[in-house]
C-alpha positions as CSV (number, residue, x, y, z in Angstrom):
1,X,-52.3,-134.4,41.5
2,X,-53.9,-137.6,43.4
3,X,-55.7,-136.0,46.3
4,X,-57.8,-133.5,44.2
5,X,-61.5,-133.6,44.9
6,X,-64.2,-134.6,42.5
7,X,-65.5,-131.3,41.4
8,X,-68.8,-131.6,39.4
9,X,-69.6,-129.1,36.9
10,X,-73.4,-128.2,36.4
11,X,-74.6,-126.5,33.5
12,X,-76.9,-123.7,35.2
13,X,-78.7,-120.4,34.5
14,X,-77.3,-117.1,34.7
15,X,-77.8,-116.0,38.4
16,X,-75.4,-113.1,39.0
17,X,-75.5,-109.7,37.6
18,X,-73.2,-106.4,38.1
19,X,-74.7,-103.7,39.7
20,X,-72.6,-101.3,38.1
21,X,-74.1,-99.1,35.2
22,X,-71.2,-98.7,33.4
23,X,-69.3,-101.5,31.4
24,X,-66.5,-103.2,32.7
25,X,-63.5,-102.6,30.3
26,X,-62.1,-106.0,28.8
27,X,-59.1,-107.0,27.0
28,X,-59.6,-109.9,24.8
29,X,-57.6,-113.0,25.1
30,X,-57.0,-115.7,22.2
31,X,-55.4,-119.2,23.4
32,X,-54.8,-121.4,20.0
33,X,-54.7,-125.2,20.8
34,X,-57.6,-127.8,22.1
35,X,-58.9,-127.8,25.5
36,X,-57.3,-129.4,28.3
37,X,-60.8,-130.7,29.4
38,X,-61.8,-132.2,26.1
39,X,-61.3,-135.5,27.5
40,X,-62.5,-134.9,30.6
41,X,-66.5,-134.3,29.6
42,X,-68.2,-132.0,32.4
43,X,-65.5,-132.0,34.5
44,X,-64.4,-128.8,36.1
45,X,-61.7,-128.2,33.1
46,X,-64.6,-127.4,30.9
47,X,-66.2,-125.3,33.2
48,X,-65.2,-122.1,31.5
49,X,-66.8,-122.7,27.9
50,X,-70.2,-123.8,29.6
51,X,-73.1,-121.4,29.5
52,X,-74.9,-119.8,32.6
53,X,-71.9,-118.4,34.6
54,X,-71.5,-115.3,36.0
55,X,-68.5,-113.0,36.6
56,X,-65.6,-111.7,34.0
57,X,-65.4,-112.6,30.6
58,X,-62.4,-112.3,28.0
59,X,-58.9,-111.1,29.0
60,X,-57.0,-114.1,30.7
61,X,-60.2,-115.2,32.2
62,X,-61.7,-118.1,30.8
63,X,-60.1,-121.4,32.0
64,X,-61.6,-123.7,29.0
65,X,-58.6,-123.4,26.1
66,X,-55.4,-122.9,27.8
67,X,-53.1,-125.5,25.7
68,X,-51.5,-123.9,23.3
69,X,-49.8,-120.7,22.1
70,X,-51.3,-117.3,21.4
71,X,-51.8,-114.0,22.6
72,X,-52.9,-113.3,25.9
73,X,-52.8,-110.4,28.8
74,X,-51.2,-110.3,32.1
75,X,-53.5,-110.6,35.0
76,X,-53.2,-106.9,36.9
77,X,-50.4,-107.2,39.6
78,X,-51.8,-105.9,43.1
79,X,-50.5,-105.7,46.7
80,X,-50.1,-108.6,48.5
81,X,-52.2,-106.8,51.4
82,X,-51.0,-107.4,55.4
83,X,-52.1,-111.0,56.0
84,X,-49.7,-112.6,53.9
85,X,-47.6,-115.5,55.5
86,X,-44.7,-117.3,54.2
87,X,-44.5,-121.2,53.8
88,X,-47.8,-122.0,52.4
89,X,-49.1,-125.6,53.1
90,X,-49.1,-127.4,49.9
91,X,-53.0,-129.0,49.9
92,X,-55.8,-129.0,47.7
93,X,-58.1,-128.4,50.3
94,X,-57.7,-125.2,52.5
95,X,-60.5,-124.5,54.6
96,X,-59.8,-126.6,57.6
97,X,-62.8,-126.8,60.0
98,X,-64.4,-122.8,59.1
99,X,-67.7,-122.6,58.3
100,X,-69.0,-121.7,54.9
101,X,-70.0,-122.3,51.4
102,X,-67.8,-124.0,49.3
103,X,-65.8,-122.6,46.7
104,X,-64.1,-125.2,43.8
105,X,-61.7,-123.4,42.3
106,X,-60.0,-124.4,38.9
107,X,-57.5,-121.7,38.1
108,X,-55.1,-121.8,34.7
109,X,-51.8,-120.2,34.5
110,X,-50.4,-119.4,31.5
111,X,-46.8,-117.8,30.7
112,X,-46.9,-114.7,28.4
113,X,-43.4,-114.8,27.8
114,X,-44.0,-118.3,26.2
115,X,-46.3,-117.6,24.2
116,X,-49.4,-117.9,26.5
117,X,-48.4,-121.4,26.8
118,X,-49.5,-123.6,30.2
119,X,-47.6,-123.2,32.9
120,X,-46.8,-126.4,34.9
121,X,-45.0,-127.3,38.1
122,X,-46.0,-123.6,39.5
123,X,-47.3,-123.2,43.2
124,X,-50.5,-121.3,43.3
125,X,-51.1,-120.2,46.9
126,X,-54.3,-118.9,47.9
127,X,-55.4,-117.0,51.4
128,X,-58.6,-115.2,52.0
129,X,-60.7,-114.5,55.1
130,X,-63.0,-116.9,57.0
131,X,-66.8,-116.3,57.4
132,X,-66.5,-113.4,59.9
133,X,-63.8,-111.6,57.8
134,X,-60.9,-112.9,59.9
135,X,-57.6,-114.1,58.6
136,X,-55.6,-116.9,60.3
137,X,-52.4,-115.5,62.1
138,X,-54.5,-112.7,62.8
139,X,-57.6,-113.6,63.9
140,X,-59.1,-110.5,65.9
141,X,-58.4,-107.8,63.6
142,X,-61.8,-108.0,62.3
143,X,-63.4,-107.6,65.7
144,X,-64.5,-111.1,66.0
145,X,-61.5,-112.9,68.4
146,X,-61.5,-116.5,68.9
147,X,-58.9,-119.6,68.4
148,X,-55.9,-119.2,65.9
149,X,-54.0,-121.8,64.2
150,X,-52.7,-119.9,61.5
151,X,-53.4,-122.1,58.8
152,X,-57.2,-121.9,58.3
153,X,-58.0,-120.7,54.6
154,X,-54.5,-120.5,53.7
155,X,-52.5,-123.2,51.3
156,X,-51.8,-124.0,48.0
157,X,-51.1,-126.6,44.8
158,X,-48.5,-127.1,42.3
159,X,-50.3,-126.6,38.2
160,X,-50.4,-129.8,36.2
161,X,-49.2,-130.3,32.4
162,X,-52.1,-127.9,31.3
163,X,-51.1,-125.1,33.7
164,X,-54.5,-125.9,36.0
165,X,-54.6,-126.5,39.8
166,X,-57.9,-127.4,41.3
167,X,-58.2,-125.6,45.5
168,X,-60.9,-126.1,47.4
169,X,-62.3,-123.8,50.3
170,X,-65.0,-121.5,51.5
171,X,-66.3,-118.2,50.2
172,X,-64.6,-115.5,51.8
173,X,-66.4,-113.3,54.7
174,X,-65.7,-109.5,54.2
175,X,-63.8,-107.1,56.7
176,X,-63.6,-103.2,56.9
177,X,-62.8,-100.8,54.0
178,X,-62.2,-104.0,51.3
179,X,-64.7,-105.9,48.9
180,X,-64.8,-109.6,49.2
181,X,-61.2,-111.3,47.8
182,X,-59.1,-113.9,47.9
183,X,-55.2,-113.2,47.8
184,X,-53.3,-115.1,45.3
185,X,-49.3,-115.7,44.5
186,X,-47.9,-117.6,42.0
187,X,-44.5,-119.2,42.9
188,X,-42.3,-121.1,40.3
189,X,-39.3,-123.3,41.1
190,X,-40.2,-124.4,44.3
191,X,-39.0,-127.1,46.3
192,X,-41.7,-129.0,48.1
193,X,-40.6,-129.7,51.9
194,X,-42.5,-131.6,54.8
195,X,-45.8,-130.3,53.4
196,X,-44.8,-127.4,52.7
197,X,-42.0,-125.5,50.0
198,X,-38.7,-124.0,50.0
199,X,-37.2,-121.4,47.8
200,X,-38.7,-120.3,44.5
201,X,-39.9,-116.9,42.6
202,X,-42.9,-115.4,43.0
203,X,-44.0,-114.4,39.7
204,X,-47.5,-112.9,40.2
205,X,-49.1,-111.7,43.1
206,X,-53.1,-110.3,42.6
207,X,-56.4,-111.0,44.3
208,X,-59.5,-112.7,42.8
209,X,-62.7,-111.4,43.4
210,X,-66.5,-112.6,43.1
211,X,-69.7,-111.5,41.5
212,X,-71.3,-108.8,43.8
213,X,-74.9,-109.7,43.2
214,X,-73.9,-113.4,44.2
215,X,-72.0,-112.1,46.6
216,X,-74.8,-110.7,48.5
217,X,-76.8,-113.8,48.7
218,X,-74.1,-115.7,50.2
219,X,-73.2,-112.7,52.9
220,X,-77.0,-112.7,53.7
221,X,-77.2,-116.2,54.5
222,X,-75.5,-119.1,57.1
223,X,-72.7,-118.5,58.9
224,X,-72.0,-115.2,56.9
225,X,-74.7,-113.8,58.6
226,X,-72.8,-113.6,61.8
227,X,-70.3,-111.3,60.4
228,X,-71.4,-107.7,61.9
229,X,-68.8,-105.8,59.9
230,X,-70.0,-103.5,57.7
231,X,-69.5,-104.4,54.1
232,X,-67.6,-102.9,50.7
233,X,-69.2,-103.3,47.5
234,X,-66.7,-104.4,44.6
235,X,-67.2,-101.4,42.6
236,X,-66.3,-99.3,45.9
237,X,-63.4,-101.3,46.4
238,X,-60.2,-99.1,46.6
239,X,-57.9,-102.2,44.9
240,X,-60.3,-103.8,42.4
241,X,-59.9,-101.4,39.3
242,X,-63.2,-102.7,37.3
243,X,-60.8,-104.3,34.9
244,X,-63.0,-108.0,34.8
245,X,-61.2,-111.0,34.6
246,X,-58.1,-109.4,33.6
247,X,-57.9,-108.2,36.7
248,X,-58.7,-111.1,39.0
249,X,-62.9,-111.2,38.6
250,X,-64.1,-114.9,38.5
251,X,-66.1,-116.5,36.3
252,X,-68.7,-118.5,38.7
253,X,-71.2,-121.3,38.4
254,X,-73.6,-122.4,41.0
255,X,-73.2,-126.5,42.0
256,X,-76.7,-126.5,43.0
257,X,-80.0,-124.5,43.8
258,X,-78.7,-122.7,46.6
259,X,-75.8,-120.8,47.8
260,X,-74.9,-123.1,50.3
261,X,-74.5,-125.7,48.0
262,X,-71.4,-123.6,46.5
263,X,-70.0,-122.8,43.4
264,X,-67.1,-123.6,40.9
265,X,-64.9,-120.6,40.4
266,X,-62.9,-120.6,37.0
267,X,-59.9,-117.9,35.9
268,X,-56.9,-118.0,33.5
269,X,-53.8,-116.0,35.0
270,X,-51.6,-114.9,32.7
271,X,-48.0,-114.1,34.0
272,X,-44.6,-113.4,32.8
273,X,-42.5,-116.4,33.6
């Protein structure tokens, strides 16, 4: 894809810890072959193998080595929630003008039914709340009314031959009764049309989650402090099942010394296409 932003990937010390006392269950993933990032040095495609990141490990969670057949787990399917909209815009940067701390996603999609081979030409659609916990198309539902263009913090991009896609947005805000998260759908066989798409089949619907200690630092800084809604902790969330990366928990790497500089976020998503 030609419009991908340049996404730096520094090696950083661990900055996030789970506060949960009991261990998170993990299903192991073994994916053979050479890493797609081998030729790109410290590009985003190599981030999952770099040390010092926070978040899930194990099941379908590493974006570092997804170029060959192997054994993998399907990523958990969960509700798309009440704020899904049809016809996502195809674009790599989805936040538009919403304030917040940047998140640079590198998501790798693998097809379990094809021996965990990378899934190319799939649309990975992402949508989430802004810093105030408001979704475009539904602004005001979280108690912060304002202008609503129906498109901010929504969009998607098509995976390359390595099954990888890069998306850039802001760290989501929180809203009533849910931990901070982003929504995800994977579509196959779409037809691009006028900056969006037609047709296709949804082969995965899931949610992405963020390390709770890292999230605490984000939610207490910058524009996120304007959000007056009570926050729900990840392990009190009614949708997240504690399954780590197999359930959508992202691996996070800070892009600087403060939350405002943003984070890189990786996950390998196992689907049955």
